[in-house]
C-alpha positions in Angstrom: 83.8 -40.2 104.5 86.3 -38.1 102.6 87.3 -41.0 100.4 83.6 -41.7 99.4 83.3 -37.9 98.4 86.4 -37.9 96.4 85.2 -41.2 94.7 81.9 -39.6 93.8 83.6 -36.4 92.4 85.9 -38.5 90.3 83.1 -40.5 88.9 81.0 -37.4 88.1 84.1 -36.0 86.3 84.6 -39.2 84.3 81.1 -39.3 83.3 81.3 -35.7 82.2 84.4 -36.2 80.2 82.9 -39.3 78.7 79.9 -37.3 77.5 82.2 -34.5 76.1 84.4 -36.9 74.2 81.4 -38.7 72.7 79.9 -35.4 71.6 83.1 -34.5 69.7 83.3 -37.8 68.2 79.6 -37.5 67.1 80.1 -34.1 65.8 83.3 -35.2 63.9 81.5 -38.1 62.4 78.5 -35.9 61.3 80.9 -33.2 59.6 82.5 -36.3 57.9 79.1 -37.5 56.6 78.1 -34.1 55.7 81.3 -33.6 53.6 81.1 -36.8 52.1 78.1 -36.1 49.9 77.7 -35.6 46.0 78.1 -31.9 45.0 77.9 -30.2 41.7 77.8 -26.7 41.2 76.9 -24.3 38.2 78.6 -20.9 39.2 78.1 -18.8 35.9 78.1 -15.3 34.5 75.8 -14.0 32.0 77.1 -11.3 29.6 76.0 -9.2 26.6 79.2 -8.8 24.7 81.8 -7.6 27.0 79.4 -6.4 29.6 77.9 -8.2 32.8 74.1 -8.5 32.1 71.7 -7.4 34.7 68.2 -8.8 34.7 68.9 -12.0 32.9 66.6 -14.9 34.0 68.1 -18.4 34.5 65.7 -21.1 35.0 66.7 -24.7 36.1 64.6 -27.5 35.4 64.8 -31.1 36.9 63.2 -33.3 34.3 60.2 -31.2 33.1 59.6 -29.6 36.5 61.2 -26.0 37.2 63.0 -26.2 40.5 64.8 -22.9 40.7 64.7 -19.5 39.0 67.1 -16.6 39.6 67.5 -13.0 38.1 71.2 -11.6 37.7 72.2 -8.5 39.3 74.7 -6.0 37.9 77.5 -8.5 38.2 75.6 -11.0 36.1 76.3 -14.0 38.4 74.1 -17.0 39.3 74.8 -20.3 41.2 72.8 -23.6 41.2 73.7 -27.1 42.9 72.5 -30.2 41.3 71.4 -33.5 42.9 72.9 -36.9 41.8 71.0 -39.2 39.3 69.1 -36.5 37.6 68.7 -34.7 34.4 68.6 -31.1 34.3 68.0 -28.3 31.7 69.2 -24.7 32.3 67.7 -22.0 30.3 69.1 -18.2 30.0 67.2 -15.3 28.7 65.9 -11.8 29.2 63.1 -9.9 27.8 63.9 -9.0 24.1 67.1 -11.1 24.2 67.7 -14.6 22.8 67.2 -17.8 24.8 70.1 -20.3 25.4 69.7 -23.8 26.8 72.1 -26.2 28.4 71.7 -29.8 29.5 73.3 -31.6 32.7 73.1 -35.1 33.5 74.4 -36.4 36.8 73.3 -40.2 36.0 75.9 -42.8 35.6 78.3 -42.0 38.5 79.3 -45.0 40.5 78.0 -44.9 44.1 81.4 -45.1 45.6 82.6 -42.0 43.5 79.4 -40.1 44.2 79.7 -40.3 47.9 82.8 -38.1 47.9 82.4 -36.2 44.5 82.9 -32.6 44.3 82.8 -30.8 40.9 81.2 -28.2 38.9 81.5 -25.7 36.0 81.9 -21.9 35.7 80.4 -20.9 32.4 80.2 -17.5 31.0 77.1 -17.3 28.9 76.7 -14.5 26.4 73.2 -13.4 25.2 72.2 -10.7 22.9 69.2 -8.6 21.8 67.0 -10.4 19.3 67.2 -8.7 15.9 64.2 -7.2 14.2 64.8 -8.9 10.8 62.4 -11.9 10.7 64.7 -13.8 8.5 67.5 -13.5 11.1 65.2 -14.3 13.9 64.1 -17.4 12.0 67.8 -18.5 11.9 68.6 -17.9 15.4 65.2 -19.9 16.7 66.4 -22.7 14.4 69.7 -22.9 16.1 68.6 -22.2 19.5 66.1 -25.2 19.5 68.9 -27.4 20.4 71.0 -27.0 23.6 74.2 -25.1 23.3 76.1 -27.5 25.3 75.7 -30.8 27.2 77.5 -32.0 30.4 77.5 -35.6 31.6 79.6 -38.1 33.6 82.5 -39.6 31.7 83.8 -42.8 33.3 87.2 -42.4 31.6 87.9 -39.3 33.7 85.7 -39.9 36.6 84.0 -36.7 36.3 81.1 -34.7 34.9 82.4 -32.9 31.8 81.5 -31.0 28.8 80.3 -33.2 25.9 82.9 -32.5 23.1 81.2 -35.0 20.8 78.0 -33.0 20.8 79.6 -29.6 20.5 81.6 -30.9 17.5 78.2 -31.8 15.7 77.1 -28.4 16.6 80.2 -26.3 15.3 78.5 -25.0 12.1 75.4 -23.8 14.0 77.5 -22.3 16.8 79.8 -20.5 14.2 76.7 -19.1 12.5 75.2 -17.9 15.8 78.6 -16.5 16.6 78.5 -14.3 13.5 74.9 -13.3 14.0 75.8 -12.3 17.6 78.6 -10.1 16.6 76.7 -8.4 14.0 73.8 -7.8 16.4 76.1 -6.4 19.1 77.9 -4.1 16.8 74.7 -2.8 15.3 73.2 -2.2 18.9 76.5 -0.3 19.7 76.3 1.9 16.7 72.6 2.7 17.3 73.5 3.6 20.9 76.3 5.9 19.7 74.1 7.6 17.1 71.5 8.1 19.7 74.0 9.6 22.3 75.5 11.9 19.5 72.1 13.1 18.7 71.3 13.8 22.2 74.5 15.8 22.6 73.8 17.8 19.4 70.1 18.5 20.3 70.2 21.2 23.0 72.8 23.3 20.8 70.3 23.1 17.7 67.3 24.0 20.0 69.1 27.0 21.4 69.7 28.3 17.9 65.9 28.3 17.3 65.1 30.2 20.4 65.0 34.0 20.7 67.4 35.6 23.1 66.1 36.0 26.5 65.0 39.7 26.9 62.2 39.6 29.5 59.7 40.2 26.6 57.0 37.8 25.4 57.3 36.4 21.8 54.4 38.6 20.5 56.1 41.6 21.9 59.4 40.7 20.3 57.6 40.4 17.0 55.9 43.7 17.5 59.1 45.4 18.3 60.9 44.0 15.2 58.0 45.3 13.0 58.3 48.7 14.3 62.1 48.8 13.8 61.6 47.7 10.3 59.0 50.4 9.7 61.2 53.0 11.1 64.1 51.7 9.1 62.2 52.0 5.8 60.4 55.1 6.5 
């Protein structure tokens, strides 16, 4: 009788351990499968000159369909994750600012590499306020009608990388945009300083125009001055 009870207890313990072991094996396999997936992330920052830009709108299009849109906080940061075998366009803008576009392609990666691929980019994207001069606006729009940069799979390095050949073809346009951006940022900073200096001087100049506080109304002050003048010249 005692032997049978021990035998049953051992059998139950063995079954329990078998279930626990199977669970660990399954969890380990699932975790490995979850990790063994394609992962490409864009972790960027939007700036205006040297400052992180709040309120910038970053839109992500998969093909022609918008799939995500985020607005930056005070740190200017944003993040996206891309799927394999897809073409993406990412646009960066803000009300009253220029719009920059970037193209990403995750096509062309062999399946055996894609299964365990982990990569990404961390771009710092600078945008500036659109100038008021129509001629400059026309130049900017002409330049920005094309993507600023393209990223695609390069089988030589087995990675999704910045397309140097495309950027080389855009060098003149990018240099011209860089000069326009520098001039626009410097002009905006000068206007901001001028406005700040004007606001600082304004209270002092306003005080000089106001009569000294005596507890009398402006009309009574004038009447009092007239009486004093009459007395002086009498």
